[in-house]
N, C-alpha and C positions, 0 to 999 in steps of 0.2 A: 503493499500500500504507499503509494507516494504522498509527503505530507508538502501542506502549501506551505509557503512562505511570505511574510509580509513586510515591504521593503518601508521601515516607519520615516524615510524621508516623503514616500507618497502620501501616507494616510494623513488626511486632515480634519478638522471639525469644523461645521458651520453651526453657531449658534444665532436661531433667528429668536430676538424678541419681540411678543405681539402681545398686546394688550385690547381687554376683551370692552366693548361698550355697548349700550343697550339703546334701540334705536324705536321711534314709535312712526308706526304709516298707517293709512287704512286696509284693513283686512284684504279689500279687494286688489289693490296696486300691491302689495305683498305677495299674493297669489300671481297676478299677471308678473312679477319680476320672477317669481319662483322657475315660472313655463319661459320664462326668456332664457333664464342661466341652464334647467335642463335643455331646452333646444341648443345650447351652448357646450353643451358637457360639463357645466360648472354647478357652482352654488350659489345662493345668494348672497353668501358670503364672498365667497370669491369674487362676484360681481362686483362688490362693493369695493373690496379691494385694489382691485384694479383701475376702480373708479377714482378711489383716493389717492393713488399712485398716481393718475393720470393728471388729478388737480391742482396736485403740487406740481407735478411739471411743468403743466401748463404758467402757472404763475413764476415758477421760476425763468421759463424762457420771457415770458414778458417783463419781467425784471430786468433780463441780461439784453432785451430789445432798448428797452426804456435805457439803460447804462449808455449803448453803443450810441443812442440816439442825441444824448448829451454830449456826447465824445470822448466817455468814460469808459473802462473797462477791468471787471476784475479778473480778468485773464493775463494784464500785462502787455497786453498787444501794442 
């Protein structure tokens, strides 16, 4: 029987910290959103996480564009 070996230099851990939140919405809207999630092979929670990430990315992009319009750049260009 051959034994598997693990190269410790290749093994890494990724720690993702998530925070739970509670939201309220109309029951019909929630059910319709769940159906959208099912069609996308996702969950309501997954869709919300995607939306939240897109919201933050959009805000960051708008901030960067605004800085460029003012002639400044946080990237040091």
